[in-house]
N, C-alpha and C positions, 0 to 999 in steps of 0.2 A: 504494500500500500504506500502511497506517497507520504512523505514525512515533512513536517514543518522545518524549514531551514532557519538558522543554520543547524546542522547536525551537531549535537553537543556530545562532548566526551570529557572524561576526567583522566588526566595523564600526569607523567612526571618526566622531567628532562633526563633523569638517570635511568629511565625505563626503556630498554631497547624496543619493546613491543609498542610502546607509545610512539616512539619516533618512527618506527616502521609504518604505522598507520597514518601518522600525520604527513609523512612524505608521500605515501600512496594517495591520500586525499588531495594534496597539492597537485600531483600529477594528473589526477582524474578530474580536477576542477570542481571538487565537491566543496560547497560552502560549509565550513565547520567553525565551531567555537570551542576552544579547549580551556578547561579549568585545571590549573596546576595544583596538585594536592593528593592526599591519600583518599581513595574512593570511600572507605568506610566513614571518614570524617565528613567529607563533602556530601555524601548521600544522606547522612543523618541530619546535617544542617538543612538540606533541601526537602527533608521529609519524604524521601524516596526509599522504598523497600530495597534492602540489599539482596543481591542474588545469593544462591547457596554457597558458591565459591566466589570470593571477591579478589580480583587482581587487576593489574594495569595492562592496557587502558580499559576503562569502563565506559561503554557507550550508552547514551540515553535515547533509545528508540521509543516510539509511541505505540500503545495498543489501539484497538479500534475506537476506544472512547477518547483518545487523545491523551491518555495518562502515560507519563514517562516510565519506561521499564529499563532498569539497569541490566546491561548485557555485556558479557566478557568473552574472550577467546578470539584472537585476531583472525585466524584462518577462516572459520565460518562467517565472521563478520565481513571479510573481503567478498565472499560469495553472496552474502546478503546485499552488499552495496552494488554488486554487479546486476542484481535483479531490480534494484531501485533506480540506478543512474545509468543512462545510456552513454555510449561512446567512451573512447579512451580506455578500453578494457585492459585488464592485466592478466586475463586468462586467454591463452592462445585458442583460436577457433578449431585448430586441428586437435582432435582428442588425444592422439599419441603424444604430440608436443605438450599438450596441457598436462598429461600425466607426468612427464619429465619435470615440468615446472612445479607441479605439486610435490614431487619427490625432493626437489631442491629446497622448496619452502619448508617442508617438514624437517629436513636435515638442518636448516638454519635455525628453526625454532627449538629443536630438541637436542641437537648436538653442538652446533656453533655456540649456543648459549652456555655449554659447558666451558668453552674457552673463556667466555665473558665472566661467568661467575667465579671460575677458578682463579683467573688472573686478578680479579677485583679483590678477592678475600683471602687467597692462599699465601701469596708473597707478602712479607711484612711491609715493604715499601708501599705496595698498592693498597693494602688494607688501611694503612695510615692515611693515604691520600683520599680514599673513598670515605673513610670515617670523618675526615675533615670537611670534605665538600658536600656530601649528601645532606647533612642537616640544613645547610643553607638553601638547598634545592626545595626543601619543604617550607622554610621561612627565612628569607634573606636577612631579616632584621633581628634574628636571635641575638641575645647578649652573648658575650664570650663565655660566661659561666653556663648558660643554657646550651650553647653549642658544644661545650666540652662534655656536659652531662649526656646530651643526645648522642655524641660521638661514641662514648663508652658503651652506652646501652645498645645502640644500633650495630656497632662493630661486633660486639659480643653475640648478638642475635644472628647476624648474617654469617659469621664464621661457624656458628653451631649448625647452620643449614647447609654447609658444604657437602655433608653426607648425602643430602637429597639429590644433588646433581652428580654425585660420584667423584667429587674431588677429595683426595686424601693422599697420604704419603705413598701408597701403593700405585695409585692411578695417575699421579701428577706427571711422571715422565711420558705416559701415553698421551695425555691431553696436550702437553706442550709440544711433543713431536708432531702430533696431528695438526696443531695450529700452524706450525711452520710449513708443513707440506701443503696445507690448505692455501696459505698465502702464496706459495710458489705456483700452485695450480691456478690460482686467480691471476697471478702476474702473466702467465702464459696465455690464459684464455682471453684476458682483456687486451692482449696485443693483437688478437684476431677479430674481435667484435666488442662493441661497447657495453652490451648487456649479455646476460647468460644465454639467451636464446635468439639473439639477433640484434636488430637495431631499434628495438623498443623494449621497455622493461616488462617483466612478468611479475607475478606475485612472489616468485622465488627471489628475484632481485631485491624486493623490498624486505623480505625475510632476512636475507644476508645483511642488507644495509642496517637494519635495526641493531643487530648484535655488534656490527663493526663501528657504529657511531660511538659505542662505549669503548671497545677494544682499541680504537685508534684515536678517539677524541677525548677520552677521560682518563684511562688507566695507564700509568707510565710504562710498565714493563712490556705489555703487548704493543703499545704505541712504538717503542723503540724497535721492537722486532719487525713490525710492519714497515716502518720507514726503511729498514735495512733490506728486507726481503722483497717487498712489493710496493714500490712507489706508485704504480698504477692503481693499486687498490686504495691507497691513501687518497689519491686524486678522485677516484671513482666515488668514494664515500662523500666527499664534498659536493660533487656534481649531483649525485642521486638525491640529495636532501631537498632539492627544488627543481623538478622537471616540468614546472608549469608551462614553460615556453616550448616544450617539445611538441611537435605536431605529428603524431604517429599515423602510419598507413598500414593496412593489412599486409602489404608486401614487405614490411619491416621485420616480420618474423622470418627467421631463417628456417627453411624446410628441414625436417628432422634428418633427412638423408644428406643434406648439404652442410650440416653442422661441422665446424672444425674439430679435428681430433682432440683439441684441448678440452672440449666439453666432456669427452670420455675420461680425460685425466682428472677432471673435477669429480665426476661420478665415481671414479675409482676410490677416492677418499671416502665417499659415502659408504661404499661397499666394504672398505677396509676396516672402518671403525664403527659406523653407526649400525650397519646390518647385524653384526654379531651382538651388539648391545641390545638392540630391539628384540632379537630372538631369545636371548638369555633372560631378559626381563620378562617377556611374555610368558615364558615357561614357568618362571618363579611365581608370577601373579596367578597363573592358572592352577598351580599347585598349592596356592595359599601360603607361600613362603614370604617372609618379611625382607629377605635380602638374597642376593645372588652373586655368584662369581663365575668368571669365564676367562678365556684368553682372547685378548684383543691386541692385534699387531704384535703377536709373539710375546706379550707380557700379561701378567695376571691383572685382572680387574675385579674389584669388589665394590658393591654399593647396595643401598636399600632398593627394594622393589618399588616401582613407580607405576601405579595402575593406569595413569593417563597415557603413558607411553605404550602400554599394552594395547590401548585403544588406537593409538597411532598406527600400529602394525595392522590392526584390523581394517582401519580406514584406507591404508595404502593398498591392501589386497582387494578391498571393495572397489576402489577406483580402477585397479588393474583388471578385475573380472568384468567390470562394466564396459570395457573396450570391446569393439568388434574383433573378430578373428584376425583380420588384416592389420588393424592398428596394433593389436597385441603382438603380432609377429614383428612389426616395425620397432616396437619398444624393446622386444627381446633382443633384436639385432644390436641396438645401440648399447644395451646393458650387458651384452655378452662379454665376459671376461672382467667385469668390474666388481663382481661379487655382490652387486645389488640384487642380482637374480635369486640369491639365497633367501631373500625376504618374501618372494612371491610364491604363493601356493598354487597358482594356476587356476583352472576352472573345473 
């Protein structure tokens, strides 16, 4: 149903998913209004019922009576916006290409975020930096005493949550090696075309952007690494944040069969690290286990089971099974040898 503009959302500058969606709406020419703050606090002040799970960003859509309804989760919101707003789509019209775009976005949201959270709170230098800056993102006028108190509380809480994303002494080398390979794959791919799937951005581009705004724009350790390994990615992040002046054409999507081999290099990182994590996590969730361990990139990996990522594996397979036979064969061809195919259960 049509919505009253501007489309309202609650976000935070230190939230990669908030910046993912804001950049996407700029590109799509969607009139939006963002309130910076914590959704729980803002919703309470506005008298709006909180959703079951509250996280950033929180969008305020309207029900049939015009009542605002708080809604979270960026990926389904992107698809909802596609149904509401015409033109400048971030979903390729080719179903096979759209599946690859979906896979890239999911990798960004669920694995590249491991880079972000790990580097923000695991190294001491980065945790001190984030603890100092993030309180002022909530309230720029905090007194020094309030900021110090907020820093101590928030830093302690976030470090305690490292286990949820799988960042610990055992997994740190795997995460950091994957981040470096990812940047190197991005450097090669961006030398061939300006966006992941051609000359216009897809949802996957905005997913990667969200995480990279933090890794390159906020946190010192991953920023240094990125500047050394992939100056193209650094520049890409700056450009991607405002694509309102880009005028996309359908022909700007590169055909799946014409994609440069560098796309396969990027997908190989997805298969190398994200695929085994998704499979092991899903098995643990199905068995009712609270944690799991497996081998990723030849190293041991241990973390808590994450029910949401078990759903991610289901959704990837649903999208794959929804493809026609010909499109599924096209996807199989580009994924062959990347290990991404290990996630797909066929039809």
